[in-house]
NUPA-708796 format. One record per residue: x, y, z of N, C-alpha, C, O, CB in turn; residue in three letters; residue number from 1. Coordinates in steps of 0.001 Angstrom, whole numbers, plus 500000, padded with zeros to 6 digits. Glycine has a CB too. Layout:
N
REC / X / Y / Z / X / Y / Z / X / Y / Z / X / Y / Z / X / Y / Z / Ala / NUM
...
% end
This chain:
77
REC / 737984 / 497873 / 682507 / 737407 / 499145 / 682743 / 739097 / 499517 / 684041 / 739485 / 498893 / 685029 / 735255 / 498999 / 683553 / Unk / 1
REC / 739664 / 500822 / 683325 / 740977 / 500717 / 685529 / 740687 / 501770 / 685470 / 740851 / 502678 / 684655 / 743228 / 500416 / 686026 / Unk / 2
REC / 739898 / 501578 / 687031 / 740041 / 503233 / 687545 / 740730 / 504094 / 688358 / 740545 / 503537 / 689439 / 739223 / 503569 / 687990 / Unk / 3
REC / 741394 / 505060 / 688599 / 742458 / 505282 / 689214 / 741915 / 505522 / 690375 / 741055 / 506395 / 690261 / 743291 / 506192 / 688716 / Unk / 4
REC / 742010 / 505208 / 691249 / 740969 / 504951 / 692342 / 741467 / 506446 / 693377 / 742375 / 507243 / 693141 / 741214 / 503051 / 693236 / Unk / 5
REC / 740493 / 506425 / 694548 / 740256 / 507498 / 695241 / 740686 / 507047 / 696495 / 741067 / 505955 / 696915 / 738922 / 508005 / 695164 / Unk / 6
REC / 740508 / 508330 / 697066 / 741064 / 508397 / 699082 / 739857 / 507246 / 699426 / 740129 / 506187 / 699990 / 740666 / 510587 / 700366 / Unk / 7
REC / 738646 / 507573 / 699050 / 737493 / 506724 / 699608 / 737043 / 505230 / 698534 / 736169 / 504435 / 698882 / 736066 / 507918 / 699725 / Unk / 8
REC / 737664 / 505124 / 697511 / 738344 / 504244 / 697103 / 736497 / 504200 / 696433 / 735803 / 503341 / 696977 / 739396 / 503064 / 698198 / Unk / 9
REC / 736053 / 504750 / 695743 / 735048 / 505039 / 694830 / 735010 / 503796 / 694042 / 734476 / 502750 / 694410 / 735290 / 506316 / 694004 / Unk / 10
REC / 735696 / 504022 / 692787 / 735376 / 503669 / 691479 / 735126 / 502140 / 692073 / 733986 / 501726 / 691863 / 736616 / 503994 / 690181 / Unk / 11
REC / 735833 / 501420 / 692639 / 735055 / 499735 / 692357 / 734011 / 499666 / 693201 / 733329 / 498656 / 693029 / 736019 / 498261 / 692734 / Unk / 12
REC / 733437 / 500819 / 694557 / 732219 / 500184 / 694519 / 730774 / 501188 / 693331 / 729667 / 500749 / 693020 / 731847 / 500092 / 696386 / Unk / 13
REC / 731175 / 502069 / 693084 / 730128 / 502888 / 692220 / 730152 / 502050 / 691041 / 729057 / 501523 / 690845 / 730505 / 504538 / 691866 / Unk / 14
REC / 731062 / 501746 / 690173 / 731214 / 501019 / 689347 / 731179 / 500054 / 688812 / 730996 / 500084 / 687595 / 731557 / 501065 / 689267 / Unk / 15
REC / 731346 / 498724 / 689525 / 730634 / 497618 / 690414 / 729590 / 497176 / 690537 / 728970 / 496156 / 690239 / 730645 / 497718 / 691344 / Unk / 16
REC / 729371 / 498620 / 691314 / 727771 / 497977 / 691722 / 727423 / 498433 / 690009 / 726715 / 497551 / 689522 / 726517 / 499045 / 693434 / Unk / 17
REC / 727696 / 499437 / 689094 / 726400 / 499394 / 687858 / 727039 / 498128 / 687039 / 726623 / 497942 / 685895 / 726211 / 501133 / 686626 / Unk / 18
REC / 728030 / 497252 / 687577 / 728318 / 495847 / 686971 / 728905 / 496714 / 685627 / 728074 / 496964 / 684754 / 726757 / 494563 / 686727 / Unk / 19
REC / 730114 / 497117 / 685453 / 731422 / 497459 / 685164 / 732104 / 496722 / 685187 / 732613 / 496718 / 686307 / 731915 / 498184 / 685685 / Unk / 20
REC / 732539 / 495920 / 684527 / 734123 / 494779 / 684954 / 735223 / 495897 / 685635 / 735535 / 496866 / 684941 / 735159 / 493880 / 683065 / Unk / 21
REC / 735707 / 495775 / 686771 / 737443 / 496011 / 686621 / 737913 / 495751 / 686755 / 737795 / 494760 / 687476 / 738180 / 496464 / 686791 / Unk / 22
REC / 739733 / 496296 / 686164 / 740632 / 494933 / 685674 / 741453 / 495370 / 686965 / 742627 / 495555 / 686642 / 741599 / 494834 / 683817 / Unk / 23
REC / 741278 / 495547 / 688028 / 742101 / 495474 / 689473 / 739742 / 495589 / 690864 / 738583 / 496001 / 690880 / 743999 / 498025 / 689588 / Unk / 24
REC / 741016 / 494678 / 691706 / 740090 / 493979 / 692826 / 739872 / 494886 / 693513 / 740142 / 495948 / 692950 / 740553 / 492864 / 693669 / Unk / 25
REC / 739498 / 494990 / 694497 / 739080 / 495949 / 696180 / 739876 / 496133 / 696582 / 740389 / 497214 / 696874 / 738368 / 495515 / 697408 / Unk / 26
REC / 740534 / 494146 / 696840 / 741898 / 494058 / 698143 / 743002 / 494248 / 697337 / 743326 / 493656 / 696308 / 742178 / 492426 / 699112 / Unk / 27
REC / 743441 / 494985 / 697824 / 745303 / 495092 / 697627 / 746210 / 493450 / 697985 / 747045 / 493269 / 697098 / 746036 / 496532 / 699158 / Unk / 28
REC / 746210 / 492585 / 698777 / 746936 / 491430 / 699040 / 746383 / 490766 / 698148 / 746769 / 489615 / 698350 / 746944 / 490839 / 700324 / Unk / 29
REC / 745463 / 490769 / 696954 / 744829 / 489751 / 695369 / 745442 / 490649 / 695023 / 746510 / 490350 / 694487 / 743103 / 489380 / 694623 / Unk / 30
REC / 745122 / 492106 / 695134 / 745853 / 492333 / 693256 / 746980 / 492401 / 693516 / 747644 / 492276 / 692487 / 745550 / 493768 / 692169 / Unk / 31
REC / 747792 / 492588 / 694695 / 749097 / 492979 / 694126 / 750116 / 491477 / 693506 / 750721 / 491850 / 692500 / 749927 / 493879 / 695512 / Unk / 32
REC / 750271 / 490756 / 693661 / 750255 / 489413 / 693451 / 750354 / 489611 / 691176 / 751476 / 489487 / 690684 / 748387 / 488577 / 694487 / Unk / 33
REC / 749437 / 489818 / 690442 / 749024 / 489628 / 689250 / 749222 / 491323 / 688867 / 749038 / 491564 / 687674 / 747463 / 488833 / 689166 / Unk / 34
REC / 749618 / 492668 / 689849 / 749335 / 494297 / 689343 / 750291 / 495152 / 690037 / 750223 / 496271 / 690545 / 747746 / 494928 / 689731 / Unk / 35
REC / 751995 / 493511 / 689777 / 752568 / 494274 / 690870 / 753348 / 495929 / 690668 / 753467 / 497019 / 691228 / 753616 / 493249 / 691393 / Unk / 36
REC / 753719 / 495205 / 689504 / 753845 / 496862 / 688173 / 753274 / 497830 / 688900 / 754111 / 498360 / 689630 / 752774 / 496891 / 686400 / Unk / 37
REC / 752115 / 498322 / 689018 / 751532 / 499099 / 689679 / 751589 / 499858 / 690809 / 751149 / 500993 / 690993 / 750951 / 498724 / 689727 / Unk / 38
REC / 752522 / 498690 / 691995 / 753385 / 499442 / 693829 / 754302 / 500485 / 693479 / 754549 / 501433 / 694223 / 754648 / 498150 / 694938 / Unk / 39
REC / 754845 / 500298 / 692259 / 755901 / 500928 / 692331 / 755757 / 502912 / 691358 / 754757 / 503397 / 690828 / 757020 / 499621 / 691624 / Unk / 40
REC / 756902 / 503416 / 691468 / 757236 / 503707 / 690263 / 757613 / 503704 / 688950 / 758745 / 503318 / 688658 / 757446 / 503884 / 690354 / Unk / 41
REC / 756608 / 504187 / 687853 / 756839 / 503588 / 686691 / 756537 / 504556 / 685781 / 756390 / 505745 / 686065 / 756161 / 502398 / 686499 / Unk / 42
REC / 756449 / 504130 / 684808 / 756600 / 505904 / 684006 / 755288 / 505576 / 682949 / 755152 / 504358 / 682835 / 758640 / 506382 / 682795 / Unk / 43
REC / 754550 / 506152 / 682357 / 753471 / 505712 / 680738 / 753351 / 504907 / 680270 / 752341 / 504252 / 680012 / 753563 / 506079 / 679596 / Unk / 44
REC / 755023 / 504691 / 679913 / 754784 / 502695 / 679065 / 754593 / 502943 / 679364 / 753938 / 503985 / 679325 / 754975 / 501291 / 678680 / Unk / 45
REC / 755288 / 501556 / 680955 / 754698 / 500426 / 681573 / 753468 / 500463 / 682404 / 753088 / 499677 / 683271 / 755588 / 499923 / 682298 / Unk / 46
REC / 752929 / 501557 / 681942 / 752036 / 501902 / 682150 / 750586 / 500852 / 681529 / 749815 / 499955 / 681870 / 752311 / 503164 / 681765 / Unk / 47
REC / 751054 / 502029 / 680065 / 750306 / 501658 / 679229 / 750429 / 499829 / 678508 / 749478 / 499113 / 678194 / 750550 / 502812 / 678319 / Unk / 48
REC / 751430 / 499606 / 678451 / 751807 / 498383 / 679108 / 750859 / 497877 / 679094 / 750148 / 497829 / 678091 / 752329 / 498321 / 680275 / Unk / 49
REC / 750533 / 497276 / 680361 / 750139 / 496998 / 681405 / 748440 / 497192 / 680935 / 747501 / 496484 / 681300 / 750876 / 497876 / 682571 / Unk / 50
REC / 748412 / 498056 / 680267 / 746756 / 497939 / 680661 / 746746 / 497053 / 678744 / 746143 / 496087 / 678276 / 745485 / 500204 / 681067 / Unk / 51
REC / 747294 / 497595 / 678437 / 747132 / 496101 / 676878 / 746932 / 494024 / 677257 / 746452 / 493044 / 676687 / 749363 / 496157 / 675766 / Unk / 52
REC / 747707 / 494365 / 678637 / 747712 / 493674 / 679065 / 746331 / 492908 / 679416 / 745556 / 492434 / 678585 / 748412 / 494040 / 679677 / Unk / 53
REC / 746263 / 492899 / 680084 / 744909 / 492538 / 680881 / 743911 / 493623 / 679907 / 743462 / 494656 / 680403 / 744979 / 492979 / 682925 / Unk / 54
REC / 743729 / 493360 / 678943 / 742547 / 494172 / 677854 / 741811 / 495363 / 678338 / 740754 / 495523 / 677728 / 741287 / 493189 / 677447 / Unk / 55
REC / 741948 / 495858 / 678849 / 742253 / 497430 / 679370 / 741519 / 497930 / 678517 / 742062 / 497466 / 677515 / 743756 / 498123 / 679365 / Unk / 56
REC / 740103 / 498952 / 677880 / 739373 / 499940 / 676702 / 739944 / 501038 / 677220 / 740715 / 501796 / 676631 / 737597 / 500080 / 676549 / Unk / 57
REC / 739314 / 501169 / 679037 / 738842 / 502424 / 679698 / 739459 / 502487 / 680516 / 739329 / 501744 / 681488 / 737666 / 502641 / 680101 / Unk / 58
REC / 740495 / 503538 / 680406 / 740687 / 504450 / 682137 / 739750 / 505184 / 682522 / 739511 / 506028 / 681658 / 741839 / 505559 / 682333 / Unk / 59
REC / 738830 / 505312 / 683770 / 738273 / 506488 / 684684 / 739282 / 507342 / 685773 / 740202 / 507206 / 686580 / 737119 / 505804 / 685584 / Unk / 60
REC / 738521 / 508160 / 685248 / 739906 / 508983 / 685833 / 738868 / 510374 / 687102 / 737720 / 510718 / 686823 / 741119 / 510075 / 683860 / Unk / 61
REC / 739362 / 510731 / 687933 / 738186 / 511652 / 688906 / 739163 / 512669 / 689558 / 740376 / 512883 / 689547 / 737218 / 510625 / 690328 / Unk / 62
REC / 737556 / 513424 / 690383 / 738445 / 515409 / 690412 / 738857 / 514587 / 692097 / 739335 / 515277 / 692997 / 736765 / 517848 / 690421 / Unk / 63
REC / 738693 / 513679 / 692216 / 738169 / 513402 / 693704 / 739563 / 513354 / 694193 / 740648 / 513243 / 693622 / 737154 / 511914 / 694046 / Unk / 64
REC / 739348 / 513422 / 694919 / 740713 / 513122 / 695729 / 741784 / 511923 / 695609 / 741644 / 511081 / 696496 / 740322 / 512999 / 697021 / Unk / 65
REC / 742524 / 511745 / 694957 / 743079 / 509735 / 694827 / 744172 / 509310 / 695754 / 745046 / 509995 / 696284 / 743920 / 509206 / 693109 / Unk / 66
REC / 743905 / 507884 / 695841 / 744623 / 506817 / 696327 / 745744 / 506927 / 696258 / 746430 / 507197 / 695273 / 744414 / 505805 / 695897 / Unk / 67
REC / 746155 / 506649 / 697711 / 748104 / 507233 / 697323 / 748761 / 506354 / 696208 / 749758 / 506495 / 695500 / 749434 / 506923 / 698928 / Unk / 68
REC / 747400 / 504985 / 696389 / 748576 / 504203 / 695179 / 748602 / 505067 / 693591 / 749295 / 504643 / 692667 / 747896 / 502221 / 694747 / Unk / 69
REC / 747839 / 506174 / 693477 / 748204 / 506292 / 691754 / 749656 / 507013 / 692247 / 750519 / 507048 / 691369 / 746869 / 507532 / 690457 / Unk / 70
REC / 749865 / 507353 / 693020 / 750887 / 508377 / 692734 / 752016 / 507910 / 691902 / 752755 / 508721 / 691344 / 751432 / 508903 / 693972 / Unk / 71
REC / 752226 / 506216 / 691764 / 753686 / 505933 / 690571 / 753477 / 506167 / 688934 / 754238 / 506413 / 687999 / 754196 / 504107 / 690614 / Unk / 72
REC / 751688 / 505909 / 689120 / 751551 / 506112 / 687094 / 751888 / 506900 / 686775 / 752470 / 507882 / 687233 / 750400 / 506224 / 686218 / Unk / 73
REC / 751348 / 506369 / 685340 / 752395 / 506730 / 684415 / 750884 / 508489 / 683552 / 751020 / 509252 / 682595 / 753041 / 504643 / 682965 / Unk / 74
REC / 749772 / 508326 / 684554 / 748429 / 509169 / 684933 / 748633 / 510945 / 685639 / 749642 / 511411 / 686167 / 747602 / 508090 / 686258 / Unk / 75
REC / 747297 / 511622 / 685402 / 747322 / 512790 / 686166 / 746296 / 512103 / 686727 / 745281 / 511574 / 686274 / 747203 / 514288 / 685608 / Unk / 76
REC / 747180 / 512323 / 688736 / 746389 / 511808 / 689312 / 745453 / 512992 / 690356 / 744532 / 512593 / 691068 / 747157 / 510709 / 689902 / Unk / 77
% end
């Protein structure tokens, strides 16, 4: 599962506590090397390609304030 991150990083807390496996981890320094595409400007095609490459079936969106890192994604933040 991929969760579009919130400013408070709640998906990494609540979903992980519920034992729902996340495509990305909590620490950006560990996430950046393998998920570099998510840290720059890109569109929906690149995002969908990344989702497929890491075998994500579901994307969780929230009405909470998004983290700055979701600004470049091809999804509504």
